[in-house]
N, C-alpha and C positions, 0 to 999 in steps of 0.2 A: 226428827222422826224418819230420816232417810234410811235408818237401819231396820225398818219394819217392812216385812214382806206380806202382802195380802194375797190370799187365794181362796177359792171356794170349790167344794166338791159335793157330789151327791153322796148319800149314805153308803152306797155300795162301793164307791171309789175311795172312801176313807181307809187309811192303813190302820192296823191295830194300834200303833203308836199314836196316831192322830186322834182316834176315837178315845183312847185312854186319857190323853191330854185334855180333850174336850170335857169328858165326864169328870175328870179331876178338878178342872177349873170351875165348872158349874157347881160341883159339890162344895168346893172350898168357899165360894162366895155365897151362893144361895142357901146352902144348908148350914154351914159352920158359921161364916161371918154374920149372916143375917138371922141366924138362929131360927131357921124355918124348916120344919119337918114337912116335906111334901114329896109327892111321887114325881120325880124328874123324868123318868122313863115313861112317857105318855103316848107312845105309838105315833108321834108326829115326826120323830127324827127320820124314820125310814122313807118318808115322802118329801122331806125337806132338803134344802141345800144348806151346806155348813160353811160359813165364812170364818176364816182363821187369819189372825194377824200374828205373825211370828217375829220375834226378836231373837235371832239366833235359834237356840233350842227351846226357848220359852214361849209358850202360847200366851201372848200378851193380851189378846182380845178375841172375842168370839161372838157371832150372832147366828141365829137360825132363821133362814128364809123359808117361810111356810107358804105353799101355793094357795091360790084362791079356793075357797070351799072347804078348807080343812079347819082353820081356827075362826076365820071370818069369811064373808062373801068375797072380800078382796085379798090379795096377797098380804102377808104380814111379816114383820121382822120381830123376832122374839129371842128370849134367852140372851139378851144383850149383857155382856159381862166383860170386864177388864180385870187383869191381874192386879192385885194390890201392889205388886212390885213396880208397876209402871203408871200408876194413877197420877193425876195432875200433870200429865205431860202432853195432853191434847189428843191422846190416842183414841179416846171415846168418840170424839167428833170425827176423826178420820175413819174410824171403824164404821160409824153410821153412814157417813157420806159414801164410802165404798159399798156398803150394804144396799143403800138406796139405788145407786147406779147399777149394781148387779141385778137387783129386782127388776128395774126397768129394762135392762139388756135381755134378761131371760123371759120375762112375762109381758113386756111392752110397757109403754107409759100409761100407768094406771094409778088409781088411788091406792095408798098403802095404809093399812090399819094396824094399830098396835095397842096392846094392853100395857100401859106404862106405870111403873111405880110412881105414886103421886109426888114424892119428893124430887123426882127428876123432871117434873113438868116444864120448868124453865129451860132445861137442857134440850128437850125435844122441841119446845116452841122455837128455840133458836135455830133449829134445823127446818122449820116450816110446818111442823105438826100443829094441829088445832085440837083442843079438847072437845069431845062430843058426848061426854057422859058425866054423871055425878061420880063422886068417890064411891068405890065399892071395895069390899075386903076380898082378897084372894090369898089364901094360905096365911091369913092373919096380918097381911100387909096391905096398906091403902094403895089402890090402883085407880087409874082413870083410863077410859078408852080415848084414843087420839087417832087422827087420820092426817095423812099428807095428801092434799088434793092434787089431782091431775090437772096441772095448769098448762097443758099443751094447747 
């Protein structure tokens, strides 16, 4: 995974190429692959930070870091997605570890809350997240609320 470059930018810093790649990957996975019709453009992108994992010209992974008070009381990591071209390579874990570190660097060591797809519960648990809700449906997909406690 030495060929992956991680970076993050605010919405206004994104180039048109980067924004297109982000929207294309989110649509490819969340709308087409998961067969889920939902409003991806939810007015949170403009206030969020955008984590990108590039493998050459391929946007291999992406997360959206949402500040406290927008999605949850605490900062949140959302729109977690990896390209089907690089799955099963460990990039998802690296992407989340980078996203967690970036959240702490930007907003301080704090609790991080996520709305996770239920089938990924074990993945997020392996990163230290704890389930804090029952299963709920979001856009027809089972989700759970999880949090990463501030253990400082």
